[in-house]
C-alpha positions as CSV (number, residue, x, y, z in Angstrom):
1,M,13.7,-60.7,-56.4
2,R,10.3,-59.2,-57.3
3,F,12.0,-56.5,-59.3
4,N,14.0,-59.0,-61.3
5,A,10.9,-61.0,-62.2
6,L,8.9,-57.9,-63.1
7,F,11.8,-56.6,-65.2
8,F,12.0,-60.0,-67.0
9,L,8.3,-60.1,-67.7
10,L,8.5,-56.5,-69.1
11,I,11.3,-57.5,-71.4
12,L,9.3,-60.6,-72.6
13,A,6.3,-58.5,-73.3
14,C,8.3,-56.0,-75.4
15,L,9.8,-58.8,-77.4
16,Y,6.4,-60.4,-77.9
17,L,5.0,-57.2,-79.3
18,T,8.0,-56.7,-81.5
19,F,7.8,-60.1,-83.1
20,A,4.0,-59.9,-83.4
21,Q,4.3,-56.7,-85.4
22,G,6.9,-58.2,-87.7
23,S,4.8,-61.3,-88.4
24,Y,2.3,-59.7,-90.6
25,E,2.3,-61.0,-94.2
26,D,3.7,-59.0,-97.0
27,C,0.4,-58.4,-98.9
28,C,-0.7,-56.4,-101.9
29,L,-3.3,-53.9,-100.9
30,K,-4.0,-52.6,-104.5
31,Y,-3.1,-53.3,-108.1
32,A,-0.7,-51.3,-110.2
33,K,-2.8,-49.2,-112.6
34,R,-0.3,-49.1,-115.5
35,V,2.7,-51.1,-116.2
36,G,4.8,-50.2,-119.3
37,K,6.1,-52.6,-121.8
38,G,9.7,-51.8,-120.6
39,T,8.9,-52.9,-117.1
40,R,7.1,-56.0,-118.3
41,S,10.3,-57.0,-120.3
42,I,12.5,-57.0,-117.1
43,V,10.2,-59.1,-114.9
44,R,12.1,-62.0,-113.6
45,S,9.6,-63.9,-111.4
46,Y,6.2,-63.9,-109.9
47,R,4.2,-65.3,-107.1
48,K,0.4,-65.6,-106.5
49,Q,-1.2,-64.0,-103.5
50,E,-4.3,-65.7,-102.3
51,T,-7.1,-64.1,-100.2
52,D,-6.3,-65.7,-96.8
53,G,-5.0,-64.4,-93.6
54,G,-4.3,-60.7,-93.8
55,C,-4.3,-60.5,-97.6
56,N,-7.6,-59.0,-98.8
57,I,-7.3,-59.2,-102.6
58,P,-6.1,-61.9,-105.0
59,A,-3.0,-60.7,-106.8
60,V,0.0,-61.6,-108.8
61,V,3.2,-60.2,-107.4
62,F,5.9,-59.6,-110.0
63,T,9.5,-59.0,-109.2
64,T,11.8,-57.2,-111.7
65,K,15.5,-57.9,-112.3
66,R,16.4,-55.0,-110.0
67,G,14.2,-56.4,-107.2
68,R,11.3,-54.0,-107.5
69,V,7.9,-55.5,-106.8
70,F,4.5,-54.6,-108.2
71,C,1.1,-56.2,-107.8
72,A,-1.4,-56.9,-110.6
73,D,-4.9,-58.1,-111.1
74,P,-4.9,-61.9,-111.9
75,D,-8.0,-61.4,-114.1
76,E,-6.2,-59.1,-116.5
77,K,-5.2,-60.6,-119.8
78,W,-1.7,-59.0,-119.9
79,V,-1.0,-60.5,-116.4
80,N,-1.7,-64.0,-117.6
81,D,0.3,-63.4,-120.8
82,L,3.3,-62.3,-118.7
83,I,3.0,-65.3,-116.5
84,S,3.1,-67.6,-119.5
85,K,6.1,-65.7,-120.9
86,I,8.0,-66.2,-117.6
87,K,7.1,-69.9,-117.5
88,N,8.4,-70.4,-121.0
89,K,11.6,-68.5,-120.3
90,K,12.3,-70.8,-117.3
91,K,11.4,-73.9,-119.3
92,H,13.8,-73.0,-122.1
93,K,16.5,-72.0,-119.7
94,G,16.3,-75.4,-117.9
95,K,16.5,-77.3,-121.2
96,R,19.7,-75.5,-122.3
97,R,21.5,-76.4,-119.0
98,G,20.1,-80.0,-118.9
């Protein structure tokens, strides 16, 4: 009986450690230094990363049409221009369907 209980506790401990490691946030640790105009033209969406939890820097995380992800400094002018461009595309796309 003791062996079963010990074995069960060991399995629970392993599962706990596995889930704990997988629960870290997907954070940007640094900004992309250069992003070409070609890459900017295929950006589909973005999300903002705040400095909370495990994320150390504020960032804008862009996703391209092919699913590639890169991080950018939210204080850069080109980043804000690209965000505006994405918002306008979504706004116009919604009007055509509506």
